[in-house]
PASEBA-1860 file (N, C-alpha, C; in nm, 3 decimals):
! residues 299
1> MAARPVYM> 1.445/-1.666/-5.409/1.489/-1.568/-5.310/1.390/-1.560/-5.194 ~ 1.442/-1.523/-5.080/1.359/-1.504/-4.961/1.411/-1.384/-4.884 ~ 1.330/-1.334/-4.793/1.371/-1.222/-4.707/1.339/-1.258/-4.564 ~ 1.432/-1.232/-4.475/1.412/-1.254/-4.333/1.469/-1.136/-4.255 ~ 1.413/-1.107/-4.137/1.462/-0.993/-4.060/1.586/-1.027/-3.977 ~ 1.671/-0.928/-3.961/1.781/-0.932/-3.865/1.754/-0.819/-3.767 ~ 1.756/-0.851/-3.637/1.728/-0.751/-3.534/1.859/-0.706/-3.471 ~ 1.889/-0.577/-3.487/2.013/-0.523/-3.436/1.985/-0.431/-3.318
9> AKEKFPFF> 2.067/-0.440/-3.214/2.051/-0.355/-3.096/2.065/-0.209/-3.136 ~ 1.979/-0.126/-3.081/1.980/0.017/-3.111/1.949/0.093/-2.983 ~ 2.036/0.182/-2.942/2.025/0.245/-2.811/1.929/0.364/-2.809 ~ 1.811/0.342/-2.860/1.698/0.432/-2.843/1.573/0.354/-2.880 ~ 1.458/0.406/-2.842/1.332/0.337/-2.868/1.319/0.309/-3.017 ~ 1.269/0.190/-3.056/1.215/0.081/-2.976/1.318/-0.023/-2.933 ~ 1.445/0.017/-2.921/1.554/-0.065/-2.868/1.601/-0.174/-2.964 ~ 1.564/-0.163/-3.090/1.616/-0.252/-3.193/1.595/-0.185/-3.329
17> EMIEVDFE> 1.670/-0.231/-3.425/1.650/-0.191/-3.564/1.633/-0.318/-3.646 ~ 1.526/-0.326/-3.722/1.504/-0.443/-3.807/1.560/-0.418/-3.946 ~ 1.646/-0.508/-3.989/1.704/-0.500/-4.123/1.658/-0.623/-4.200 ~ 1.588/-0.601/-4.309/1.540/-0.714/-4.389/1.646/-0.750/-4.492 ~ 1.685/-0.877/-4.491/1.793/-0.925/-4.578/1.737/-1.025/-4.678 ~ 1.767/-1.003/-4.805/1.731/-1.097/-4.910/1.844/-1.198/-4.930 ~ 1.807/-1.323/-4.952/1.907/-1.426/-4.974/1.846/-1.542/-5.051 ~ 1.931/-1.626/-5.107/1.885/-1.742/-5.181/1.833/-1.848/-5.085
25> WNGGFAKT> 1.706/-1.886/-5.097/1.642/-1.978/-5.003/1.667/-2.123/-5.044 ~ 1.701/-2.203/-4.944/1.718/-2.346/-4.965/1.596/-2.417/-4.910 ~ 1.517/-2.478/-4.997/1.393/-2.541/-4.955/1.415/-2.671/-4.880 ~ 1.310/-2.715/-4.811/1.317/-2.841/-4.737/1.310/-2.819/-4.588 ~ 1.271/-2.926/-4.518/1.253/-2.918/-4.373/1.372/-2.974/-4.294 ~ 1.468/-3.029/-4.362/1.583/-3.086/-4.293/1.662/-2.977/-4.221 ~ 1.720/-3.014/-4.109/1.799/-2.918/-4.031/1.914/-2.863/-4.113 ~ 1.975/-2.946/-4.196/2.086/-2.900/-4.278/2.043/-2.791/-4.376
33> QKQKNIRA> 1.921/-2.801/-4.427/1.870/-2.700/-4.519/1.848/-2.568/-4.446 ~ 1.793/-2.576/-4.328/1.770/-2.454/-4.249/1.903/-2.388/-4.212 ~ 2.004/-2.469/-4.185/2.134/-2.413/-4.150/2.200/-2.348/-4.271 ~ 2.173/-2.399/-4.391/2.221/-2.331/-4.512/2.156/-2.192/-4.523 ~ 2.028/-2.184/-4.487/1.959/-2.056/-4.490/2.015/-1.959/-4.387 ~ 2.049/-2.012/-4.271/2.109/-1.927/-4.167/2.240/-1.868/-4.217 ~ 2.325/-1.951/-4.276/2.454/-1.902/-4.326/2.433/-1.797/-4.435 ~ 2.336/-1.820/-4.524/2.310/-1.724/-4.631/2.256/-1.592/-4.575
41> LHEGFRNR> 2.167/-1.603/-4.477/2.111/-1.483/-4.414/2.221/-1.402/-4.344 ~ 2.307/-1.469/-4.270/2.414/-1.400/-4.198/2.515/-1.339/-4.295 ~ 2.543/-1.408/-4.402/2.636/-1.353/-4.501/2.580/-1.226/-4.562 ~ 2.451/-1.228/-4.594/2.386/-1.110/-4.649/2.388/-0.993/-4.551 ~ 2.367/-1.024/-4.422/2.369/-0.919/-4.321/2.510/-0.860/-4.307 ~ 2.612/-0.946/-4.301/2.749/-0.896/-4.284/2.794/-0.814/-4.404 ~ 2.742/-0.844/-4.521/2.774/-0.763/-4.639/2.717/-0.621/-4.625 ~ 2.600/-0.612/-4.560/2.538/-0.481/-4.541/2.589/-0.409/-4.418
49> CPGKKVLE> 2.626/-0.485/-4.315/2.672/-0.425/-4.189/2.806/-0.487/-4.148 ~ 2.911/-0.458/-4.220/3.041/-0.518/-4.188/3.087/-0.482/-4.048 ~ 3.146/-0.580/-3.982/3.197/-0.557/-3.847/3.097/-0.587/-3.737 ~ 2.971/-0.608/-3.772/2.869/-0.638/-3.672/2.860/-0.790/-3.651 ~ 2.854/-0.831/-3.526/2.845/-0.973/-3.492/2.699/-1.015/-3.481 ~ 2.664/-1.125/-3.547/2.526/-1.170/-3.551/2.516/-1.313/-3.500 ~ 2.410/-1.340/-3.423/2.388/-1.472/-3.363/2.251/-1.524/-3.401 ~ 2.246/-1.648/-3.450/2.118/-1.716/-3.473/2.070/-1.776/-3.343
57> ISSKSMQE> 1.946/-1.740/-3.304/1.885/-1.794/-3.183/1.772/-1.887/-3.225 ~ 1.797/-2.014/-3.219/1.695/-2.114/-3.251/1.754/-2.252/-3.228 ~ 1.670/-2.353/-3.237/1.718/-2.490/-3.221/1.802/-2.534/-3.340 ~ 1.806/-2.452/-3.447/1.885/-2.485/-3.566/2.020/-2.416/-3.565 ~ 2.047/-2.336/-3.462/2.170/-2.258/-3.459/2.294/-2.347/-3.454 ~ 2.397/-2.307/-3.527/2.525/-2.377/-3.525/2.624/-2.308/-3.432 ~ 2.586/-2.195/-3.373/2.676/-2.114/-3.291/2.661/-2.146/-3.143 ~ 2.770/-2.130/-3.069/2.765/-2.153/-2.925/2.663/-2.060/-2.861
65> YGEALSAF> 2.580/-2.114/-2.776/2.475/-2.045/-2.700/2.351/-2.013/-2.785 ~ 2.357/-2.030/-2.917/2.242/-1.996/-2.999/2.119/-2.078/-2.966 ~ 2.138/-2.208/-2.944/2.026/-2.294/-2.908/1.983/-2.271/-2.764 ~ 2.079/-2.251/-2.674/2.047/-2.231/-2.532/1.968/-2.102/-2.510 ~ 1.983/-2.005/-2.599/1.911/-1.878/-2.586/1.772/-1.882/-2.647 ~ 1.735/-1.992/-2.710/1.601/-2.001/-2.768/1.498/-2.018/-2.657 ~ 1.376/-1.974/-2.685/1.269/-1.979/-2.585/1.235/-2.121/-2.543 ~ 1.271/-2.220/-2.625/1.247/-2.359/-2.590/1.345/-2.409/-2.483
73> FLPKYVPE> 1.456/-2.338/-2.463/1.557/-2.383/-2.368/1.588/-2.281/-2.258 ~ 1.576/-2.152/-2.288/1.608/-2.048/-2.190/1.514/-2.058/-2.069 ~ 1.568/-2.081/-1.947/1.480/-2.099/-1.831/1.438/-1.968/-1.766 ~ 1.311/-1.962/-1.726/1.256/-1.846/-1.652/1.203/-1.895/-1.519 ~ 1.245/-1.830/-1.412/1.200/-1.870/-1.278/1.053/-1.836/-1.258 ~ 0.978/-1.933/-1.204/0.835/-1.916/-1.176/0.815/-1.928/-1.026 ~ 0.786/-1.817/-0.957/0.776/-1.819/-0.810/0.679/-1.923/-0.756 ~ 0.563/-1.940/-0.820/0.464/-2.033/-0.764/0.507/-2.179/-0.777
81> LGKSVPVE> 0.598/-2.207/-0.871/0.651/-2.343/-0.883/0.778/-2.361/-0.800 ~ 0.845/-2.251/-0.770/0.971/-2.259/-0.698/1.084/-2.314/-0.783 ~ 1.070/-2.304/-0.915/1.174/-2.353/-1.006/1.161/-2.281/-1.140 ~ 1.256/-2.305/-1.228/1.256/-2.243/-1.360/1.204/-2.340/-1.465 ~ 1.133/-2.286/-1.564/1.085/-2.364/-1.678/1.114/-2.283/-1.803 ~ 1.112/-2.345/-1.922/1.144/-2.272/-2.045/1.052/-2.151/-2.068 ~ 1.108/-2.048/-2.124/1.032/-1.926/-2.155/0.907/-1.958/-2.237 ~ 0.919/-2.048/-2.333/0.804/-2.082/-2.416/0.687/-2.134/-2.332
89> CVFQSGKV> 0.716/-2.213/-2.231/0.611/-2.266/-2.144/0.548/-2.155/-2.061 ~ 0.631/-2.062/-2.012/0.578/-1.949/-1.935/0.487/-1.864/-2.024 ~ 0.531/-1.839/-2.146/0.453/-1.756/-2.238/0.319/-1.820/-2.271 ~ 0.319/-1.946/-2.310/0.194/-2.012/-2.348/0.101/-2.029/-2.229 ~ 0.157/-2.058/-2.111/0.074/-2.077/-1.991/0.017/-1.946/-1.940 ~ 0.072/-1.834/-1.984/0.025/-1.703/-1.938/-0.089/-1.646/-2.019 ~ -0.129/-1.714/-2.126/-0.236/-1.662/-2.211/-0.373/-1.677/-2.144 ~ -0.449/-1.568/-2.146/-0.586/-1.571/-2.092/-0.681/-1.538/-2.207
97> FRNGGPYK> -0.775/-1.628/-2.230/-0.870/-1.613/-2.340/-1.009/-1.579/-2.284 ~ -1.094/-1.539/-2.373/-1.231/-1.504/-2.330/-1.301/-1.624/-2.266 ~ -1.269/-1.745/-2.313/-1.339/-1.864/-2.262/-1.248/-1.960/-2.186 ~ -1.136/-1.912/-2.137/-1.049/-2.002/-2.062/-0.910/-1.947/-2.040 ~ -0.837/-2.014/-1.954/-0.701/-1.974/-1.924/-0.695/-1.884/-1.803 ~ -0.575/-1.863/-1.749/-0.449/-1.918/-1.800/-0.437/-2.069/-1.772 ~ -0.377/-2.141/-1.864/-0.359/-2.285/-1.848/-0.221/-2.313/-1.788 ~ -0.216/-2.305/-1.655/-0.087/-2.312/-1.587/-0.022/-2.449/-1.597
105> DLMLVTPR> -0.100/-2.549/-1.628/-0.041/-2.682/-1.645/0.057/-2.688/-1.761 ~ 0.051/-2.590/-1.850/0.143/-2.588/-1.964/0.286/-2.557/-1.921 ~ 0.304/-2.512/-1.797/0.440/-2.491/-1.746/0.508/-2.623/-1.714 ~ 0.430/-2.731/-1.710/0.483/-2.860/-1.667/0.497/-2.959/-1.782 ~ 0.480/-2.913/-1.906/0.497/-2.999/-2.022/0.615/-2.947/-2.104 ~ 0.646/-3.014/-2.213/0.755/-2.968/-2.297/0.713/-2.841/-2.371 ~ 0.808/-2.757/-2.413/0.773/-2.636/-2.488/0.693/-2.666/-2.614 ~ 0.728/-2.772/-2.683/0.654/-2.807/-2.805/0.510/-2.845/-2.773
113> EAKKDERL> 0.490/-2.921/-2.665/0.354/-2.957/-2.625/0.276/-2.834/-2.582 ~ 0.342/-2.742/-2.511/0.274/-2.620/-2.467/0.229/-2.537/-2.586 ~ 0.316/-2.523/-2.684/0.286/-2.439/-2.801/0.173/-2.497/-2.884 ~ 0.159/-2.630/-2.886/0.059/-2.694/-2.970/-0.066/-2.736/-2.895 ~ -0.079/-2.698/-2.769/-0.196/-2.738/-2.691/-0.324/-2.687/-2.758 ~ -0.420/-2.776/-2.775/-0.542/-2.746/-2.849/-0.624/-2.635/-2.783 ~ -0.616/-2.622/-2.652/-0.695/-2.520/-2.581/-0.658/-2.379/-2.625 ~ -0.535/-2.360/-2.671/-0.490/-2.228/-2.716/-0.563/-2.185/-2.844
121> KTSGPLVR> -0.625/-2.281/-2.913/-0.696/-2.252/-3.036/-0.848/-2.250/-3.019 ~ -0.897/-2.307/-2.908/-1.042/-2.326/-2.895/-1.104/-2.246/-2.780 ~ -1.029/-2.157/-2.720/-1.078/-2.083/-2.602/-1.120/-1.941/-2.632 ~ -1.139/-1.911/-2.759/-1.183/-1.776/-2.796/-1.067/-1.680/-2.812 ~ -1.098/-1.552/-2.829/-0.993/-1.452/-2.851/-0.907/-1.431/-2.726 ~ -0.782/-1.397/-2.750/-0.689/-1.365/-2.641/-0.727/-1.229/-2.582 ~ -0.738/-1.221/-2.449/-0.779/-1.095/-2.386/-0.669/-1.032/-2.301 ~ -0.575/-1.112/-2.250/-0.465/-1.057/-2.171/-0.367/-1.171/-2.141
129> FMFDGRDF> -0.262/-1.137/-2.069/-0.167/-1.237/-2.019/-0.165/-1.229/-1.867 ~ -0.119/-1.336/-1.803/-0.107/-1.336/-1.657/0.019/-1.413/-1.617 ~ 0.093/-1.355/-1.525/0.212/-1.422/-1.472/0.239/-1.372/-1.331 ~ 0.269/-1.464/-1.242/0.304/-1.432/-1.104/0.197/-1.347/-1.036 ~ 0.071/-1.378/-1.064/-0.040/-1.314/-0.995/-0.081/-1.179/-1.048 ~ -0.026/-1.135/-1.160/-0.067/-1.005/-1.213/-0.097/-1.013/-1.362 ~ -0.177/-0.916/-1.407/-0.216/-0.909/-1.547/-0.113/-0.832/-1.629 ~ -0.103/-0.870/-1.755/-0.019/-0.800/-1.852/-0.105/-0.766/-1.973
137> PLVPKTFF> -0.092/-0.646/-2.028/-0.178/-0.604/-2.139/-0.138/-0.665/-2.272 ~ -0.231/-0.664/-2.367/-0.202/-0.707/-2.503/-0.127/-0.600/-2.582 ~ -0.139/-0.477/-2.536/-0.075/-0.364/-2.602/0.021/-0.297/-2.505 ~ 0.146/-0.272/-2.542/0.213/-0.300/-2.670/0.218/-0.450/-2.700 ~ 0.218/-0.483/-2.828/0.193/-0.621/-2.870/0.292/-0.722/-2.817 ~ 0.419/-0.690/-2.808/0.519/-0.788/-2.765/0.564/-0.766/-2.621 ~ 0.490/-0.685/-2.547/0.533/-0.646/-2.412/0.553/-0.767/-2.320 ~ 0.455/-0.856/-2.312/0.464/-0.969/-2.220/0.577/-1.063/-2.259
145> YDYIYINA> 0.584/-1.098/-2.386/0.690/-1.190/-2.432/0.828/-1.130/-2.405 ~ 0.845/-1.004/-2.440/0.975/-0.939/-2.418/1.009/-0.934/-2.270 ~ 0.908/-0.909/-2.186/0.931/-0.900/-2.042/0.984/-1.032/-1.986 ~ 0.920/-1.144/-2.020/0.964/-1.270/-1.963/1.097/-1.316/-2.025 ~ 1.116/-1.290/-2.154/1.241/-1.332/-2.218/1.359/-1.254/-2.162 ~ 1.347/-1.122/-2.155/1.458/-1.040/-2.108/1.488/-1.068/-1.962 ~ 1.384/-1.086/-1.880/1.409/-1.116/-1.739/1.468/-1.255/-1.721 ~ 1.433/-1.348/-1.809/1.497/-1.480/-1.805/1.647/-1.467/-1.831
153> LFENEILA> 1.684/-1.378/-1.920/1.827/-1.355/-1.945/1.896/-1.300/-1.821 ~ 1.833/-1.208/-1.752/1.892/-1.152/-1.630/1.909/-1.259/-1.522 ~ 1.827/-1.363/-1.527/1.837/-1.471/-1.429/1.945/-1.574/-1.466 ~ 1.998/-1.563/-1.587/2.098/-1.659/-1.635/2.221/-1.583/-1.683 ~ 2.313/-1.558/-1.590/2.424/-1.466/-1.616/2.512/-1.511/-1.732 ~ 2.541/-1.640/-1.741/2.628/-1.688/-1.848/2.565/-1.662/-1.985 ~ 2.436/-1.691/-1.997/2.367/-1.667/-2.124/2.353/-1.518/-2.153 ~ 2.332/-1.439/-2.049/2.322/-1.295/-2.067/2.454/-1.239/-2.120
161> QAALQYDA> 2.564/-1.283/-2.061/2.695/-1.236/-2.105/2.724/-1.280/-2.248 ~ 2.677/-1.399/-2.283/2.695/-1.448/-2.420/2.620/-1.359/-2.519 ~ 2.495/-1.325/-2.487/2.416/-1.239/-2.575/2.479/-1.102/-2.593 ~ 2.539/-1.051/-2.488/2.598/-0.917/-2.492/2.721/-0.909/-2.582 ~ 2.771/-1.021/-2.627/2.886/-1.021/-2.717/2.844/-0.994/-2.862 ~ 2.712/-0.988/-2.886/2.663/-0.973/-3.023/2.589/-0.841/-3.041 ~ 2.585/-0.800/-3.168/2.517/-0.675/-3.204/2.381/-0.700/-3.267 ~ 2.362/-0.821/-3.322/2.239/-0.849/-3.395/2.202/-0.996/-3.380
169> FTDIEFNP> 2.072/-1.025/-3.406/2.020/-1.159/-3.381/1.920/-1.198/-3.490 ~ 1.915/-1.328/-3.517/1.819/-1.380/-3.614/1.748/-1.502/-3.556 ~ 1.634/-1.535/-3.615/1.562/-1.659/-3.589/1.508/-1.705/-3.723 ~ 1.572/-1.804/-3.781/1.542/-1.844/-3.918/1.398/-1.891/-3.934 ~ 1.336/-1.935/-3.825/1.197/-1.983/-3.832/1.095/-1.869/-3.827 ~ 1.139/-1.749/-3.786/1.045/-1.640/-3.763/1.013/-1.566/-3.892 ~ 0.884/-1.551/-3.918/0.837/-1.474/-4.032/0.746/-1.364/-3.980 ~ 0.786/-1.237/-3.989/0.706/-1.127/-3.933/0.569/-1.112/-3.998
177> NASINCQA> 0.550/-1.173/-4.114/0.418/-1.166/-4.179/0.320/-1.266/-4.118 ~ 0.372/-1.360/-4.040/0.287/-1.464/-3.982/0.286/-1.464/-3.830 ~ 0.386/-1.403/-3.767/0.398/-1.407/-3.621/0.430/-1.268/-3.567 ~ 0.416/-1.254/-3.435/0.439/-1.125/-3.369/0.561/-1.129/-3.280 ~ 0.564/-1.226/-3.188/0.671/-1.232/-3.089/0.794/-1.302/-3.148 ~ 0.912/-1.250/-3.114/1.034/-1.304/-3.173/1.147/-1.299/-3.070 ~ 1.209/-1.414/-3.046/1.319/-1.421/-2.950/1.440/-1.340/-2.996 ~ 1.463/-1.331/-3.126/1.575/-1.252/-3.176/1.554/-1.104/-3.148
185> KAAAAFVS> 1.432/-1.056/-3.163/1.402/-0.916/-3.134/1.416/-0.888/-2.985 ~ 1.367/-0.980/-2.902/1.377/-0.963/-2.757/1.524/-0.960/-2.713 ~ 1.607/-1.044/-2.776/1.750/-1.045/-2.742/1.816/-0.914/-2.781 ~ 1.778/-0.859/-2.896/1.833/-0.730/-2.938/1.794/-0.619/-2.841 ~ 1.667/-0.622/-2.794/1.622/-0.523/-2.696/1.699/-0.538/-2.566 ~ 1.725/-0.662/-2.524/1.803/-0.686/-2.403/1.942/-0.623/-2.413 ~ 2.008/-0.644/-2.525/2.143/-0.588/-2.544/2.137/-0.435/-2.541 ~ 2.040/-0.379/-2.609/2.027/-0.234/-2.614/2.002/-0.175/-2.475
193> LSRMGLAE> 1.905/-0.232/-2.403/1.872/-0.180/-2.270/1.988/-0.198/-2.173 ~ 2.063/-0.307/-2.186/2.179/-0.328/-2.100/2.286/-0.225/-2.129 ~ 2.310/-0.196/-2.256/2.410/-0.096/-2.293/2.369/0.044/-2.247 ~ 2.239/0.067/-2.238/2.189/0.198/-2.195/2.184/0.211/-2.043 ~ 2.216/0.104/-1.971/2.213/0.108/-1.826/2.074/0.103/-1.767 ~ 1.981/0.043/-1.839/1.841/0.039/-1.796/1.797/-0.100/-1.750 ~ 1.892/-0.185/-1.715/1.860/-0.323/-1.678/1.762/-0.329/-1.561 ~ 1.783/-0.248/-1.459/1.697/-0.254/-1.341/1.553/-0.215/-1.374
201> KVKDPDSF> 1.535/-0.131/-1.475/1.400/-0.087/-1.511/1.319/-0.198/-1.579 ~ 1.388/-0.300/-1.628/1.318/-0.410/-1.696/1.260/-0.509/-1.595 ~ 1.319/-0.516/-1.477/1.278/-0.618/-1.381/1.140/-0.592/-1.322 ~ 1.099/-0.467/-1.319/0.964/-0.435/-1.270/0.871/-0.416/-1.390 ~ 0.758/-0.486/-1.394/0.669/-0.477/-1.512/0.624/-0.336/-1.544 ~ 0.597/-0.255/-1.441/0.544/-0.122/-1.467/0.649/-0.026/-1.522 ~ 0.770/-0.032/-1.467/0.874/0.056/-1.522/0.916/0.009/-1.661 ~ 0.908/-0.123/-1.686/0.936/-0.174/-1.820/0.828/-0.127/-1.917
209> LFLYHGEN> 0.702/-0.131/-1.873/0.593/-0.084/-1.957/0.611/0.064/-1.990 ~ 0.664/0.140/-1.896/0.687/0.282/-1.921/0.783/0.302/-2.038 ~ 0.882/0.215/-2.050/0.976/0.225/-2.162/0.905/0.203/-2.295 ~ 0.800/0.120/-2.294/0.726/0.088/-2.416/0.604/0.180/-2.433 ~ 0.580/0.267/-2.337/0.453/0.340/-2.329/0.439/0.439/-2.443 ~ 0.324/0.441/-2.507/0.300/0.537/-2.614/0.170/0.507/-2.686 ~ 0.134/0.592/-2.779/0.013/0.569/-2.857/0.035/0.452/-2.951 ~ -0.070/0.371/-2.967/-0.061/0.258/-3.059/-0.118/0.301/-3.193
217> TGGMVTPA> -0.030/0.303/-3.296/-0.075/0.346/-3.428/-0.030/0.244/-3.531 ~ -0.126/0.168/-3.579/-0.095/0.072/-3.684/0.003/-0.035/-3.642 ~ 0.000/-0.072/-3.514/0.088/-0.177/-3.468/0.224/-0.128/-3.421 ~ 0.252/0.003/-3.439/0.378/0.058/-3.393/0.353/0.144/-3.270 ~ 0.446/0.145/-3.178/0.431/0.222/-3.055/0.524/0.341/-3.060 ~ 0.467/0.461/-3.046/0.547/0.581/-3.045/0.605/0.601/-2.907 ~ 0.734/0.624/-2.892/0.796/0.632/-2.761/0.759/0.758/-2.687 ~ 0.756/0.747/-2.554/0.741/0.866/-2.473/0.869/0.948/-2.479
225> FSNREHIA> 0.985/0.882/-2.481/1.114/0.948/-2.489/1.202/0.868/-2.584 ~ 1.302/0.931/-2.642/1.378/0.863/-2.745/1.527/0.852/-2.717 ~ 1.574/0.890/-2.600/1.715/0.871/-2.574/1.740/0.834/-2.430 ~ 1.862/0.792/-2.402/1.899/0.737/-2.272/1.873/0.836/-2.158 ~ 1.913/0.963/-2.177/1.903/1.058/-2.067/1.758/1.084/-2.030 ~ 1.671/1.102/-2.132/1.531/1.132/-2.102/1.460/1.012/-2.041 ~ 1.488/0.892/-2.090/1.424/0.774/-2.034/1.461/0.758/-1.888 ~ 1.589/0.764/-1.857/1.634/0.744/-1.720/1.580/0.851/-1.627
233> EHIPEKKF> 1.567/0.974/-1.678/1.523/1.085/-1.595/1.375/1.079/-1.562 ~ 1.296/1.027/-1.657/1.151/1.038/-1.643/1.080/0.914/-1.592 ~ 1.149/0.805/-1.565/1.082/0.690/-1.506/1.050/0.722/-1.361 ~ 0.922/0.726/-1.324/0.884/0.772/-1.191/0.903/0.666/-1.084 ~ 0.917/0.712/-0.959/0.937/0.620/-0.848/0.811/0.540/-0.819 ~ 0.695/0.605/-0.822/0.571/0.532/-0.795/0.510/0.476/-0.922 ~ 0.579/0.492/-1.029/0.557/0.421/-1.152/0.419/0.442/-1.211 ~ 0.336/0.336/-1.207/0.224/0.330/-1.300/0.115/0.433/-1.274
241> AQMAEPDI> 0.079/0.457/-1.150/-0.032/0.548/-1.124/-0.003/0.687/-1.178 ~ 0.119/0.738/-1.151/0.155/0.869/-1.200/0.173/0.870/-1.350 ~ 0.228/0.761/-1.403/0.255/0.754/-1.545/0.127/0.764/-1.627 ~ 0.020/0.698/-1.582/-0.101/0.689/-1.662/-0.191/0.810/-1.650 ~ -0.175/0.893/-1.547/-0.265/1.005/-1.525/-0.198/1.135/-1.563 ~ -0.271/1.221/-1.637/-0.410/1.207/-1.680/-0.425/1.150/-1.821 ~ -0.316/1.114/-1.885/-0.321/1.067/-2.023/-0.337/0.915/-2.026 ~ -0.460/0.868/-2.052/-0.487/0.725/-2.055/-0.460/0.674/-2.196
249> RPGTFVIH> -0.381/0.565/-2.206/-0.342/0.511/-2.336/-0.362/0.360/-2.338 ~ -0.353/0.297/-2.457/-0.359/0.151/-2.462/-0.253/0.089/-2.371 ~ -0.295/-0.008/-2.291/-0.204/-0.070/-2.197/-0.223/-0.021/-2.055 ~ -0.302/0.086/-2.036/-0.328/0.139/-1.903/-0.425/0.048/-1.827 ~ -0.395/0.023/-1.700/-0.489/-0.047/-1.612/-0.585/0.056/-1.552 ~ -0.714/0.034/-1.569/-0.816/0.125/-1.517/-0.902/0.051/-1.415 ~ -0.935/0.118/-1.307/-1.023/0.060/-1.204/-1.159/0.127/-1.211 ~ -1.259/0.051/-1.252/-1.396/0.100/-1.265/-1.476/0.054/-1.143
257> KKFGKGLV> -1.558/0.141/-1.087/-1.630/0.108/-0.963/-1.725/-0.011/-0.981 ~ -1.782/-0.027/-1.098/-1.878/-0.136/-1.121/-1.813/-0.256/-1.189 ~ -1.733/-0.232/-1.290/-1.680/-0.341/-1.372/-1.547/-0.396/-1.321 ~ -1.485/-0.326/-1.228/-1.358/-0.372/-1.173/-1.239/-0.329/-1.257 ~ -1.137/-0.412/-1.258/-1.011/-0.379/-1.324/-1.017/-0.416/-1.472 ~ -0.977/-0.321/-1.557/-0.978/-0.347/-1.701/-0.856/-0.287/-1.768 ~ -0.840/-0.324/-1.894/-0.727/-0.275/-1.974/-0.778/-0.188/-2.089 ~ -0.719/-0.072/-2.105/-0.751/0.011/-2.220/-0.688/-0.052/-2.344
265> VKADASSL> -0.772/-0.082/-2.445/-0.721/-0.143/-2.568/-0.728/-0.048/-2.687 ~ -0.805/0.061/-2.672/-0.813/0.160/-2.779/-0.847/0.293/-2.716 ~ -0.786/0.398/-2.767/-0.810/0.530/-2.709/-0.807/0.636/-2.818 ~ -0.901/0.732/-2.808/-0.892/0.851/-2.893/-0.924/0.973/-2.807 ~ -0.945/1.086/-2.869/-0.960/1.210/-2.794/-1.085/1.213/-2.708 ~ -1.188/1.136/-2.745/-1.315/1.146/-2.673/-1.357/1.018/-2.602 ~ -1.304/0.903/-2.641/-1.352/0.779/-2.582/-1.240/0.678/-2.562 ~ -1.270/0.578/-2.478/-1.178/0.470/-2.448/-1.252/0.338/-2.464
273> VIRFPDVG> -1.185/0.240/-2.522/-1.239/0.104/-2.523/-1.159/0.026/-2.419 ~ -1.230/-0.023/-2.317/-1.166/-0.091/-2.204/-1.216/-0.234/-2.198 ~ -1.122/-0.328/-2.186/-1.156/-0.470/-2.180/-1.158/-0.515/-2.035 ~ -1.277/-0.557/-1.987/-1.292/-0.606/-1.851/-1.307/-0.759/-1.855 ~ -1.244/-0.830/-1.762/-1.248/-0.977/-1.764/-1.388/-1.035/-1.759 ~ -1.479/-0.972/-1.682/-1.611/-1.032/-1.660/-1.718/-0.985/-1.759 ~ -1.705/-0.864/-1.809/-1.813/-0.808/-1.892/-1.768/-0.778/-2.035 ~ -1.642/-0.806/-2.067/-1.594/-0.782/-2.202/-1.556/-0.637/-2.225
281> EKELGRKW> -1.562/-0.592/-2.350/-1.520/-0.457/-2.385/-1.633/-0.357/-2.367 ~ -1.597/-0.242/-2.310/-1.691/-0.132/-2.291/-1.630/-0.004/-2.346 ~ -1.708/0.073/-2.419/-1.662/0.203/-2.468/-1.714/0.311/-2.373 ~ -1.621/0.385/-2.314/-1.655/0.487/-2.215/-1.594/0.620/-2.255 ~ -1.656/0.728/-2.211/-1.604/0.861/-2.240/-1.472/0.884/-2.168 ~ -1.376/0.944/-2.238/-1.246/0.971/-2.177/-1.259/1.064/-2.056 ~ -1.333/1.173/-2.069/-1.346/1.268/-1.959/-1.414/1.203/-1.839 ~ -1.515/1.117/-1.865/-1.583/1.049/-1.755/-1.486/0.958/-1.681
289> CLANCGFE> -1.403/0.887/-1.755/-1.305/0.798/-1.693/-1.205/0.876/-1.608 ~ -1.160/0.988/-1.660/-1.063/1.067/-1.584/-1.124/1.117/-1.453 ~ -1.254/1.143/-1.456/-1.320/1.195/-1.336/-1.366/1.087/-1.240 ~ -1.392/0.966/-1.290/-1.458/0.866/-1.207/-1.382/0.735/-1.188 ~ -1.276/0.713/-1.265/-1.203/0.587/-1.254/-1.068/0.609/-1.187 ~ -1.018/0.502/-1.128/-0.886/0.507/-1.068/-0.787/0.432/-1.154 ~ -0.661/0.438/-1.112/-0.553/0.370/-1.181/-0.479/0.284/-1.080 ~ -0.438/0.167/-1.124/-0.373/0.075/-1.032/-0.239/0.130/-0.985
297> DTE> -0.221/0.130/-0.854/-0.093/0.171/-0.793/-0.030/0.044/-0.737 ~ 0.088/0.010/-0.783/0.152/-0.116/-0.740/0.225/-0.103/-0.608 ~ 0.233/0.015/-0.554/0.302/0.029/-0.424/0.217/-0.030/-0.312
END
């Protein structure tokens, strides 16, 4: 027996519901074996959630659009290249490590080559992401991946419409005990946000971050708001500067007079741990930061 997650769209934070399904596992690396597992997983899900439509998103998918929606094939437009490349290449090329990156040349290789590039393993710990000239925080954990995947869907109308025909998504290769980012989860969030009428809020990184904004506790993010009306009402026009002040949380961009721009990676009632690109992590008093630091305004 094995267990794999099914991600179902849910019209409130965190915009998906994970359902773990047990099924009889078929061993082996052959594509046919993996497809047997997909059928067993989907059958188990439909038994628990009758009437819900489920789509496998992976290169092993037997369903129309399932392979095209995978990060290895779904194209994301890159302004500096003037063309679209696979989401997987954008994601891997956006990683910034303590000792290197971003490795933008990974946008010009195959997704498999990008994912297996040796520099991703030898450049030290991951400190942030970068895309289109701006930084993206490590917290919330899947924020950057979800941002590029969902926006790639908005750029591909046919694939977006295909995804909207489904209620739930799987990726037979994804194991939540070993990995963090998941294309099936991102697709479920896309469907949920689209149904809630929040599509425009996803296109801007700061308003999208606001949807994910909350305290980080044990890898889970507590929402600022939990329903459609409150989310739509409280997303501010000037976005990030107002959102972050005076309550500084993980994911906040802070401007320090000496150390420059940094990301809050840990926060409690008295102190903040802020990661700066040049000097690493610094622990500073919360009250001191509120009095002496600024917050990035994207306007």
